[in-house]
C-alpha positions in Angstrom: 50.0 265.7 81.4 50.3 269.2 82.9 51.0 272.0 80.4 54.1 273.8 81.6 57.2 271.4 81.7 58.6 270.7 85.2 62.2 269.5 84.7 63.1 266.1 86.2 66.1 267.8 87.9 63.9 270.3 89.8 64.7 269.9 93.5 61.9 271.9 95.2 59.0 270.0 96.9 56.4 272.0 95.0 56.4 272.3 91.2 54.6 275.7 91.5 57.8 277.1 92.9 59.4 276.9 89.4 60.6 280.4 88.7 60.3 280.5 84.9 57.6 279.8 82.4 57.9 276.6 80.5 54.6 276.5 78.6 56.5 277.1 75.4 59.9 276.2 74.2 61.7 278.3 71.5 63.2 276.1 68.7 66.2 278.4 68.4 67.2 277.8 72.1 66.0 274.3 72.6 69.6 272.9 72.6 70.8 275.6 75.0 68.4 275.5 77.9 68.8 272.6 80.3 65.1 272.4 81.0 64.5 271.4 77.3 67.9 269.9 76.3 67.8 267.1 78.8 64.3 265.7 78.0 65.1 266.1 74.2 68.3 264.1 74.7 66.3 261.4 76.4 63.9 261.2 73.4 61.0 262.5 75.4 59.2 263.9 72.3 55.5 264.2 72.2 52.7 265.6 70.1 50.2 268.0 71.5 46.7 267.8 70.0 44.3 270.7 69.7 41.3 271.8 67.6 43.3 275.0 67.0 44.8 277.9 68.9 44.1 281.6 69.4 46.4 284.5 68.7 45.7 288.2 69.2 46.5 290.9 66.6 47.4 294.3 68.0 45.6 297.2 66.3 48.0 300.0 65.2 47.7 303.1 67.4 45.3 301.5 69.9 45.5 299.1 72.8 42.8 296.9 71.3 43.6 293.4 70.2 41.6 291.3 67.7 41.5 287.5 68.5 41.9 284.9 65.7 41.2 281.2 65.7 44.0 279.3 63.8 43.7 275.7 62.7 44.3 273.2 59.9 42.3 273.8 56.7 39.3 271.4 56.9 38.2 269.1 54.1 34.6 268.8 53.2 33.2 265.4 54.1 30.0 263.5 53.2 29.1 263.2 56.9 29.6 266.8 57.9 28.4 268.3 54.6 30.2 271.6 55.3 33.7 273.2 55.4 35.5 274.4 58.4 35.5 278.1 57.5 31.7 278.4 57.4 30.2 281.8 58.0 27.3 280.9 60.3 27.0 279.1 63.6 24.8 276.2 62.4 27.2 275.2 59.6 30.2 275.7 61.9 28.9 273.2 64.5 28.4 270.5 61.8 32.1 270.3 61.0 33.2 269.0 64.4 32.2 265.4 63.6 35.3 265.1 61.4 37.6 267.8 62.5 41.3 267.5 61.7 43.2 268.3 64.8 46.4 270.3 64.9 49.4 268.2 65.7 52.0 270.4 67.5 55.5 269.2 68.4 56.3 269.1 72.1 58.6 267.8 74.8 57.6 266.1 78.0 59.4 265.2 81.3 58.7 263.3 84.5 59.3 264.9 87.8 59.4 263.0 91.1 58.9 264.8 94.4 62.0 264.8 96.5 60.1 263.5 99.5 58.4 260.8 97.5 54.9 260.6 96.0 53.3 260.4 92.6 55.3 261.4 89.5 54.2 264.4 87.6 54.2 264.3 83.8 54.3 267.7 82.1 54.9 269.0 78.6 55.9 272.1 76.6 54.9 273.2 73.1 57.8 274.0 70.7 57.4 277.4 68.9 59.0 278.8 65.8 58.9 282.0 63.8 55.5 282.6 62.2 54.8 281.6 58.6 54.1 284.4 56.1 50.4 284.0 56.4 50.3 284.6 60.2 53.1 287.1 60.4 50.7 290.0 60.4 48.9 288.5 63.4 51.8 287.4 65.5 55.5 286.8 65.1 55.5 283.3 66.7 53.5 280.1 66.2 53.6 276.5 67.4 55.8 274.0 65.5 53.1 272.1 63.7 53.8 268.6 62.4 51.9 268.4 59.1 50.9 264.9 58.2 51.2 261.4 59.6 54.8 260.9 58.4 56.0 263.9 60.3 54.1 262.9 63.4 55.6 259.3 63.2 59.1 260.5 62.8 58.9 263.0 65.7 57.6 260.3 68.0 60.0 257.5 66.9 62.9 258.4 69.2 64.4 255.0 68.8 65.0 255.2 65.0 65.0 259.0 64.4 67.9 260.8 66.0 67.5 264.2 67.7 69.2 266.0 64.9 66.9 264.4 62.3 63.8 265.1 64.4 64.7 268.7 64.7 64.6 269.1 60.9 60.8 268.6 61.3 60.6 271.8 63.4 59.9 274.7 61.1 57.0 277.0 60.2 54.2 275.6 58.1 52.0 277.6 55.7 49.3 274.9 55.8 47.1 276.7 58.3 44.0 278.9 58.0 42.4 281.3 60.4 39.4 283.7 61.0 38.6 286.5 63.4 36.4 285.6 66.4 34.5 287.4 69.1 36.3 289.0 72.0 34.4 286.6 74.3 37.6 284.4 74.1 39.5 287.1 76.0 37.9 285.6 79.2 39.4 282.1 79.7 36.2 281.1 81.6 34.1 281.3 78.4 33.8 277.9 76.7 30.9 278.3 74.2 30.5 277.9 70.4 30.7 281.7 70.2 34.4 281.4 70.8 34.9 279.7 67.4 32.3 281.2 65.2 33.8 283.6 62.5 32.9 287.3 62.8 32.9 289.9 60.1 35.2 292.8 61.0 33.7 295.0 58.4 30.1 294.9 59.8 29.4 297.7 62.3 26.2 297.4 64.3 24.2 300.6 64.3 22.7 301.5 67.7 19.0 302.5 67.5 17.6 305.0 70.0 14.5 304.2 71.9 11.8 306.8 72.2 12.7 307.7 75.8 16.4 308.1 75.1 15.6 310.3 72.1 13.4 312.6 74.3 16.1 312.7 77.0 18.8 313.7 74.5 16.6 316.3 73.0 15.9 317.7 76.5 19.6 317.7 77.3 20.3 319.7 74.2 17.6 322.3 74.9 17.4 322.5 78.7 21.0 322.3 79.8 21.8 325.5 81.8 25.3 325.3 80.5 24.2 325.5 76.9 21.7 328.3 77.6 24.2 330.4 79.4 26.7 330.1 76.6 24.0 330.8 74.0 25.3 328.0 71.8 23.1 327.0 68.9 20.7 324.2 69.5 21.5 321.0 67.8 19.0 319.7 65.3 17.6 316.2 65.9 19.8 314.7 63.2 22.9 316.1 65.0 22.1 314.5 68.3 23.9 311.1 68.7 21.5 308.2 69.1 22.3 305.7 71.8 20.3 302.7 72.8 18.6 302.6 76.2 20.6 299.5 77.0 23.9 301.5 76.6 22.6 304.3 78.7 21.7 302.0 81.5 25.0 300.2 81.5 27.3 303.1 80.9 28.8 304.3 84.2 28.7 308.0 83.7 28.4 310.7 86.3 26.8 314.2 86.2 27.1 317.4 88.3 24.7 317.7 91.1 22.7 320.5 89.4 22.3 318.6 86.2 21.4 315.5 88.2 18.5 317.4 89.9 17.3 318.7 86.6 17.4 315.2 85.1 15.4 313.8 88.0 12.8 316.6 87.6 12.5 315.8 83.9 12.1 312.1 84.5 9.5 312.7 87.1 7.6 315.0 84.8 7.8 312.5 81.9 6.5 309.8 84.2 3.5 311.9 85.3 2.6 312.9 81.7 3.0 309.4 80.3 -0.4 307.6 79.9 -1.0 304.8 82.3 -1.5 302.2 79.6 1.9 303.1 78.0 3.7 302.9 81.4 2.2 299.4 82.0 3.3 298.3 78.5 6.9 299.6 79.0 7.0 297.8 82.4 
């Protein structure tokens, strides 16, 4: 099925012309909006399976958002020998042989092109207010059906009425989560790194290479702007240390005069550097 419900009553010849987003369906308006009320009344209830889902927590005072992977708590098994919330990539990969999938409540519908052709089956995921455990990350979450009994009742449209089925739609606290790398911000990334837990308290210290240290020292001593203003020279400990990788990738610009001085310094450093050392660095 396609994610993003296309109502059966939609009259256009192209489902992409649907003017509103139907990927999610709010539980509090499910009986008000025709796109969801009609398939619900027909008993078109489904369960959407996923390893888990991502949500992004906004950092106060900044535009940065920290991604989290949210999933069912995993049970240690003899086969896997590890628990879902492992802290290293090797243990993390072992749990996938017996992973408990999230079971999210959804609705589906079947759309037939007005001019004839293949039917299109599509679905939407029902959402509810977040549980207390997730409220600090995001205020909404999928409606998760926790356990086989809840799943069976939701799917049994013949025996379980709409009103009874809707009683299953509520937040659940039976979820766990951990922060993950920002690589998940790009939807094209599909690697284990998207799932491996990261430690938000660990800050990587950038170590300066010899060449970048010399350049920073030169900038502190030789800059015409600093000499003209007669500002005190910074000691080596006061100079910020950056890795050469950062300096190569950082898109910064300099004034023309400073650029020429920098070129002269680089040329001089290259000439004074022993041949053996240059070959080694190359």
